[in-house]
C-alpha positions as CSV (number, residue, x, y, z in Angstrom):
1,K,10.5,19.8,-24.8
2,F,9.3,16.7,-23.0
3,E,6.3,15.7,-21.1
4,L,4.2,12.9,-19.5
5,S,0.6,12.6,-18.5
6,N,0.3,12.1,-15.5
7,Q,-1.0,8.8,-15.8
8,Q,2.5,8.3,-17.4
9,M,4.7,9.3,-14.8
10,V,1.6,6.9,-12.6
11,I,3.0,4.2,-14.1
12,L,7.5,4.6,-14.4
13,G,7.1,5.9,-10.1
14,V,4.9,2.3,-10.3
15,L,8.2,0.8,-12.4
16,A,10.7,2.2,-10.6
17,I,9.2,1.5,-7.3
18,R,9.5,-2.2,-8.5
19,H,13.3,-1.5,-10.0
20,L,14.1,-0.1,-7.1
21,G,12.2,-2.8,-5.0
22,S,16.1,-3.9,-3.0
23,S,17.2,-0.8,-3.2
24,S,18.2,1.0,0.5
25,P,15.2,2.2,2.2
26,G,15.9,5.9,1.3
27,D,15.6,5.4,-1.6
28,Q,12.2,3.8,-1.4
29,A,11.1,6.5,0.3
30,A,12.0,8.6,-2.3
31,L,10.2,7.0,-5.0
32,K,7.5,6.7,-2.0
33,R,7.0,10.8,-2.2
34,L,7.3,11.0,-6.1
35,V,4.3,8.6,-6.3
36,Q,2.5,10.4,-3.5
37,K,2.7,13.8,-5.3
38,V,2.0,12.6,-8.7
39,N,-1.4,11.1,-7.3
40,G,-2.7,13.7,-5.7
41,M,-1.6,16.2,-9.1
42,E,-3.9,13.4,-10.7
43,A,-7.2,13.4,-7.7
44,L,-6.2,17.7,-8.4
45,S,-7.1,16.6,-12.5
46,L,-10.2,14.6,-11.6
47,D,-12.0,16.6,-9.0
48,D,-12.3,19.2,-12.0
């Protein structure tokens, strides 16, 4: 089973946004939602 830590997911999300920076706005919006979701997970884990 392949699992990523929250930090790894954040890094991948940032890299994906940079890589697809010139892509369609729809792709950018989807990536931003993904990163916000991951950032929310990080915030929850930091509150523990």
